[in-house]
C-alpha positions as CSV (number, residue, x, y, z in Angstrom):
1,X,-0.3,0.0,-0.7
2,X,1.7,3.2,-1.1
3,X,0.0,6.3,1.1
4,X,-1.9,9.0,-1.0
5,X,-2.8,11.4,1.6
6,X,-4.2,11.4,5.3
7,X,-7.9,13.1,5.1
8,X,-8.5,13.0,8.6
9,X,-6.8,11.4,11.9
10,X,-8.3,12.7,15.4
11,X,-7.6,10.9,18.5
12,X,-11.5,10.3,20.8
13,X,-11.9,9.9,24.2
14,X,-15.8,9.4,24.8
15,X,-17.9,8.2,27.6
16,X,-21.6,6.3,27.1
17,X,-23.9,9.6,26.1
18,X,-22.0,9.6,22.8
19,X,-23.9,8.4,19.3
20,X,-22.7,8.6,16.3
21,X,-25.5,7.8,13.7
22,X,-23.2,7.2,10.6
23,X,-22.0,8.3,7.6
24,X,-20.6,7.1,4.5
25,X,-17.0,9.2,3.2
26,X,-14.6,9.0,-0.2
27,X,-11.8,7.4,1.8
28,X,-10.3,4.5,4.0
29,X,-10.7,4.7,7.3
30,X,-9.6,2.4,10.0
31,X,-10.3,3.0,13.8
32,X,-7.2,1.9,16.6
33,X,-8.7,0.9,19.9
34,X,-6.8,1.9,22.9
35,X,-8.9,1.8,25.8
36,X,-12.4,0.9,26.4
37,X,-14.2,-0.7,23.7
38,X,-17.1,0.4,21.3
39,X,-19.1,-1.5,18.5
40,X,-18.3,-0.4,15.3
41,X,-21.1,-1.5,12.1
42,X,-20.0,-1.3,8.5
43,X,-22.6,-1.9,6.2
44,X,-24.3,-4.7,8.1
45,X,-21.7,-6.6,9.8
46,X,-21.0,-5.0,13.8
47,X,-17.6,-5.6,15.5
48,X,-17.5,-5.6,18.8
49,X,-13.9,-3.7,19.4
50,X,-11.9,-3.4,22.2
51,X,-8.1,-2.2,23.7
52,X,-5.3,-3.3,21.0
53,X,-8.4,-4.3,17.9
54,X,-8.1,-2.2,14.1
55,X,-10.4,-2.2,12.0
56,X,-10.4,-1.4,7.9
57,X,-12.8,-0.4,5.7
58,X,-13.2,0.2,2.0
59,X,-14.3,4.6,0.6
60,X,-17.8,4.7,0.0
61,X,-19.6,2.1,3.5
62,X,-22.1,3.5,5.6
63,X,-20.8,3.2,8.9
64,X,-21.3,4.4,12.5
65,X,-20.9,3.6,16.4
66,X,-21.2,2.5,19.2
67,X,-19.8,3.4,22.9
68,X,-19.6,-0.3,24.4
69,X,-19.9,-2.1,27.5
70,X,-17.5,-0.3,29.6
71,X,-19.0,3.0,28.9
72,X,-16.1,4.7,27.6
73,X,-13.7,4.7,24.5
74,X,-10.9,6.3,23.7
75,X,-9.2,5.6,19.8
76,X,-8.0,6.9,17.0
77,X,-10.4,8.0,13.9
78,X,-8.2,8.1,10.7
79,X,-9.3,8.6,6.8
80,X,-7.4,8.5,3.9
81,X,-6.5,7.7,0.8
82,X,-3.9,5.5,-1.8
83,X,-2.4,5.2,-5.1
84,X,-3.9,2.4,-5.9
85,X,-6.7,-0.3,-4.3
86,X,-5.5,-2.7,-1.3
87,X,-8.6,-3.6,-0.5
88,X,-11.9,-4.6,-2.1
89,X,-14.6,-2.1,-3.1
90,X,-16.9,-3.8,-0.3
91,X,-14.0,-5.0,2.3
92,X,-14.0,-4.7,5.8
93,X,-10.8,-6.0,7.0
94,X,-10.6,-6.6,11.3
95,X,-7.7,-6.9,12.9
96,X,-6.2,-7.6,16.8
97,X,-2.8,-5.2,17.3
98,X,-1.7,-7.5,20.5
99,X,-3.0,-11.0,19.0
100,X,-0.2,-10.3,16.6
101,X,2.5,-8.7,18.3
102,X,3.0,-5.8,16.8
103,X,2.7,-1.9,18.4
104,X,1.0,-0.1,16.2
105,X,4.3,2.6,16.2
106,X,4.6,-0.4,13.3
107,X,1.9,0.3,11.6
């Protein structure tokens, strides 16, 4: 994958009053959970993410999220473009960083 542009990079620290009803955009997105947990829905699939989990999805997929049972979550959200497609048009990839002994800094 050759990165073309980072369109959005933000660290979130949210409690259970947060609600995001969803949207689509024309960039790839990755969410990396730093602490707590949240549920991310991408199209029809729901992913329960906790610390050490990372979720990528393709551009133009509808997605939304909700705070999980921990009532708090800290995560990074990065929207980016690449020089070539690295996922299929409707693909979501789940990866558990800590189980694969891959520190976030190496991504």
